[in-house]
Structures are given as C-alpha cells and as structure tokens.
C-alpha positions, 0 to 999 in steps of 0.5 A: 500500500503506497499510502503508508510508505515512508510514514510513521505507522506506530498508531495504526490499528487494524479493524480489530484494534490491533496495533500491528506495527507497534507489536512487531517492534515490541517483539523484535526489541524484547525477544529479538524476533516474533510473529504477529497476526492481524487483518490487512487488505488482500494485495491491492483489493481494499475491499477484501480484508483477510488475516495476515501473519508477519515476522519481524527480526531486530538487526542490531548492527543497524537498529533495523527491524525488517519484517515480512508477511504472508496472507493466511488464505494463501497458505490455506490454498496451498495446503488445500491443494497439497491435501487434494493432491495427497488424497488423489495419490492415496485414492490412486494408490489404493485403487492400484493396490486393490487391483494388485490384491485382486489379481494376486488373489485370483491367481492364487484362488483359481488353482486352489479351487481347481485342486479342491475340485480334483479332490472332490472328483477323487473322493467321488471315485473318478480316479482318472480326474486330473488338474492342469496347473503348471507352476513353480509356486506353492499352488503348482506344487500342490497341483503336482502333488494332487496329480501324483496322488491321483495317479497313485490311487488309479494305479492302486485301484488297477492293481486291486482290480487285477488282483480281484479278477485273478482271485475270482478266476482262482476261486472259479478254478477251485470251485470247478475242481471241487465240483469235479472231485465231488 
C-alpha cells in the first residue's frame, strides 16, 4: 500500500484494534524476533480484508527491524491443494493396490479351487480326474502333488482290480475242481 510508505505507522490499528506495527517492534526489541497476526487488505483489493501473519527480526548492527508477511488464505490454498493432491495419490494408490490384491488373489484362488475340485472328483471315485496347473509356486506344487496322488490311487485301484479278477478266476478254478472231485 503506497499510502503508508515512508510514514510513521506506530498508531495504526487494524479493524480489530490491533496495533500491528507497534507489536512487531515490541517483539523484535524484547525477544529479538516474533510473529504477529492481524487483518490487512488482500494485495491491492481494499475491499477484501483477510488475516495476515508477519515476522519481524531486530538487526542490531543497524537498529533495523525488517519484517515480512504472508496472507493466511494463501497458505490455506496451498495446503488445500497439497491435501487434494495427497488424497488423489492415496485414492490412486489404493485403487492400484486393490487391483494388485485382486489379481494376486485370483491367481492364487483359481488353482486352489481347481485342486479342491480334483479332490472332490477323487473322493467321488473318478480316479482318472486330473488338474492342469503348471507352476513353480506353492499352488503348482500342490497341483503336482494332487496329480501324483491321483495317479497313485488309479494305479492302486488297477492293481486291486487285477488282483480281484485273478482271485475270482482262482476261486472259479477251485470251485470247478471241487465240483469235479465231488
């Protein structure tokens, strides 16, 4: 504001009665530095009065108190923008994470479901059932074990069937021999 340049402003007070220049000087003289908040026109808009935060520091060698200030609405706008950016990144990251979790769950649960289906078929007596999962991970290992178990059960059942057939044939021979001897 050019109207106050070069003029003593120690008596000036904002609309709330705060003597801001006096407070800046008092803090600098008593504490060496300090912050003061007050109401001030927003840049060149005399109709818009907003909160401003200023910092003043005593420069003892020259007896000066340089001060600078920032409009808190500008800080709020920057923080709001950062907040929105952070929220967008978090939402995007959350969505990406959800997709990754879904894909991992899908690639794990599908082979596990196939192995469960194979176990149900084996339990129902369908010993020729198999599963087509090839991989080096845990589900691939589980599928390979299930295939081996299926093959072993099929082999055992084949052996039992062959032995039962031979036993039946032997029983018929014994029966036929017993009938001839009787």
